[in-house]
C-alpha positions in Angstrom: 49.0 53.0 -33.5 45.7 53.2 -31.8 45.5 53.4 -28.1 42.9 54.3 -25.7 44.9 57.0 -24.2 44.6 59.0 -27.6 41.5 60.0 -26.3 42.7 61.6 -23.3 45.9 63.1 -24.8 44.4 66.3 -25.5 43.4 67.3 -22.0 46.0 65.2 -20.3 48.3 68.1 -19.6 45.3 70.2 -18.0 43.8 67.5 -16.0 47.0 66.1 -14.9 50.7 67.3 -15.9 50.0 71.0 -15.0 47.2 70.4 -12.1 47.7 70.9 -8.4 48.1 67.3 -7.8 50.0 66.2 -10.6 52.6 68.8 -10.1 52.7 67.9 -6.2 53.1 64.2 -7.0 55.8 64.7 -9.7 57.9 66.9 -7.3 58.1 64.1 -4.9 59.2 61.7 -7.8 61.9 64.2 -8.9 62.8 64.5 -5.0 63.7 60.8 -5.0 65.3 60.4 -8.5 67.5 63.6 -7.9 70.4 61.6 -6.8 70.5 59.5 -9.9 69.7 62.2 -12.5 71.8 64.9 -11.0 75.1 63.5 -11.1 77.8 64.8 -13.4 77.8 62.0 -16.1 75.2 62.3 -18.6 72.9 59.3 -18.9 71.5 57.6 -21.8 67.7 57.5 -20.8 65.0 55.4 -22.2 61.5 56.5 -21.0 58.4 54.5 -21.3 54.7 55.5 -21.2 55.8 59.0 -21.4 52.7 60.8 -22.0 53.1 64.2 -23.5 56.8 64.3 -22.5 56.9 66.5 -19.3 59.4 64.2 -17.8 61.5 63.4 -21.0 62.2 67.4 -21.7 63.1 67.9 -18.0 65.7 65.1 -18.3 66.8 66.4 -21.5 67.2 70.1 -20.3 69.7 68.6 -17.7 71.7 67.5 -20.7 70.9 63.6 -20.6 70.3 61.9 -24.0 66.7 60.7 -23.8 64.4 58.4 -25.9 60.8 58.6 -24.7 58.2 56.2 -25.9 54.3 55.9 -25.5 52.0 53.4 -27.2 49.7 56.4 -27.8 50.2 58.5 -31.0 48.3 61.2 -29.4 50.3 61.6 -26.6 53.4 61.4 -28.8 52.4 63.7 -31.1 51.6 66.6 -28.4 55.0 65.6 -26.8 56.8 66.4 -30.3 54.7 69.6 -30.7 56.2 71.2 -27.4 59.6 73.1 -27.4 62.2 70.4 -26.5 66.0 70.2 -26.9 67.6 68.0 -29.6 68.8 65.4 -27.4 65.2 63.9 -26.7 63.6 62.0 -29.2 59.9 60.9 -29.1 58.7 57.4 -30.3 55.5 55.6 -30.7 56.2 52.2 -29.2 54.1 49.5 -27.4 56.1 48.3 -24.5 54.8 44.7 -25.0 57.2 44.6 -28.3 60.2 45.6 -26.9 63.1 43.7 -27.5 66.9 43.9 -26.7 67.7 45.2 -29.9 64.5 47.7 -30.6 67.1 50.8 -30.2 70.2 49.2 -30.9 71.9 50.4 -27.8 71.7 50.3 -24.0 70.5 52.7 -21.4 71.8 54.1 -18.0 68.3 54.6 -16.8 64.9 53.1 -17.7 61.9 55.3 -16.5 58.3 55.3 -16.3 56.3 57.2 -14.4 52.7 57.6 -13.0 51.1 54.2 -13.3 52.0 53.5 -17.1 53.1 49.9 -16.1 49.8 49.3 -14.6 48.5 48.6 -17.9 50.4 45.5 -18.1 49.1 42.0 -16.7 51.5 40.3 -14.3 52.9 37.8 -17.1 53.4 41.1 -19.3 55.3 42.9 -16.4 57.5 39.9 -15.8 58.3 40.0 -19.6 58.9 43.5 -19.7 61.5 43.1 -16.6 63.3 40.4 -18.5 63.6 42.6 -21.5 64.7 45.7 -19.2 67.9 43.6 -18.0 68.8 43.3 -21.7 68.4 47.1 -22.5 70.4 48.2 -19.6 74.1 48.9 -19.0 75.9 47.1 -16.4 74.5 48.5 -13.0 71.8 50.3 -14.8 68.7 51.5 -13.1 65.2 50.9 -13.6 62.9 53.5 -11.9 59.0 52.7 -12.0 56.1 54.7 -10.4 53.3 52.2 -10.2 49.9 52.2 -8.3 49.7 49.9 -5.4 46.6 47.8 -4.2 45.9 49.3 -0.8 45.7 53.2 -1.6 44.2 54.6 1.4 42.7 57.9 -0.1 40.9 55.3 -2.5 39.6 53.3 0.5 38.5 56.4 2.2 37.1 58.6 -0.7 34.8 55.9 -1.8 33.8 54.5 1.4 32.6 57.9 2.1 30.3 57.7 -1.2 29.1 54.4 -0.2 30.8 52.8 -2.9 32.3 49.9 -1.2 33.3 47.8 -4.3 35.3 51.0 -5.7 36.9 51.5 -2.3 38.2 47.9 -2.7 38.7 47.7 -6.4 42.5 48.0 -6.3 43.2 44.9 -4.2 42.8 42.2 -6.5 45.1 40.1 -8.8 42.6 40.5 -11.7 42.3 43.4 -13.9 40.0 46.3 -13.2 38.8 48.5 -16.1 39.6 52.1 -15.0 37.6 54.8 -16.9 40.0 57.2 -18.9 38.0 60.0 -20.5 35.0 57.5 -21.0 37.1 54.8 -22.5 37.6 51.5 -20.2 41.3 50.7 -19.8 42.2 47.3 -18.5 44.3 48.0 -15.3 46.3 45.7 -13.0 47.7 46.9 -9.5 51.1 45.7 -7.9 52.4 46.3 -4.5 56.3 46.7 -3.8 56.4 43.0 -3.0 55.1 41.8 -6.3 57.6 43.6 -8.3 60.5 42.6 -6.2 59.2 38.9 -6.4 59.1 39.4 -10.2 62.6 41.0 -10.5 64.6 39.3 -8.2 66.6 37.0 -10.2 68.0 40.2 -12.4 67.6 43.2 -10.2 68.4 44.6 -6.8 66.3 47.0 -4.7 67.8 50.4 -4.4 64.9 52.1 -3.1 61.0 52.1 -2.4 59.1 55.2 -1.5 55.3 56.2 -1.3 54.1 58.8 -3.7 50.7 60.2 -2.6 50.2 59.0 0.9 48.1 62.2 1.9 48.4 64.2 -1.5 45.3 62.8 -3.0 44.7 60.8 -6.3 44.3 63.2 -9.5 40.7 62.3 -9.8 40.0 64.6 -6.9 41.6 67.5 -8.5 38.5 69.7 -8.7 37.6 68.7 -4.8 38.4 71.0 -2.0 41.1 68.8 -1.0 43.2 70.0 -4.0 43.2 73.5 -3.1 44.9 75.8 -0.7 45.5 75.5 2.0 44.8 71.7 2.6 47.3 70.6 -0.5 49.9 72.4 1.1 49.2 70.4 4.4 49.3 67.2 2.3 52.4 68.2 0.8 54.2 68.7 4.0 52.9 65.6 5.4 53.9 63.3 2.1 57.6 65.0 2.6 57.7 63.4 6.2 55.7 60.1 5.6 58.7 58.4 3.4 58.8 55.0 4.9 59.2 52.5 2.5 56.6 50.4 4.4 54.0 52.9 3.7 54.4 52.7 -0.2 51.6 50.0 -0.6 49.1 52.6 0.9 49.9 55.4 -1.4 48.1 56.8 -4.6 51.5 55.8 -6.4 55.0 54.2 -5.3 58.5 54.6 -6.8 60.7 51.7 -6.8 64.2 51.9 -7.9 66.1 48.8 -9.2 69.7 48.0 -10.0 70.8 45.6 -12.6 72.5 42.8 -10.9 
């Protein structure tokens, strides 16, 4: 299955997973989901948009049973090549073709990290949320890390560069073409309120947290703001600026929903 992200796959770990910014933002995500994944019960986890498998392998090493999927054959090939326990399976899967019977099982947790769901239009996201209900066990949780519309870093950075169009590019209901290693990828942005509206019939809100209020977006990895000591200061500030009201201004936000 061809995907625009196949091109990014060989460099993905170096430019994001193991980058200073990538590690800092991922640490925040795991801080917030730790109460879910650290319980004694071993969970059945479905990961969507798993990329090169870093999160799935972490879950599996915690003894959870994981099916990790991505539309990109390139990403899945790299994930499979990594050393990983037997309780994680990597599969190529288009999120838009998911059904309640795709895996012939139900899950305690569905997880999608770092903007994979931003590749869905509002209509596609609504369809996914409807399918997610059928894929979850009673009281199952859906954890999504999504890019919002009012990222303060993006507005500040592109305004300084004099590119006012890019500074405001996220704040739209239309799709935006994002550059992924030279390939244009259609992208939509959603605030927490948008997701809560789409999921209200089937899910209740458990938590909303900003990811990257002061930690910058990954495209600034090579700039001085991603280096010591500034990044350490930003990480410390992010650990303090945790109010859900700040989520729509971050680079990403984490939202935890529970099946009704």
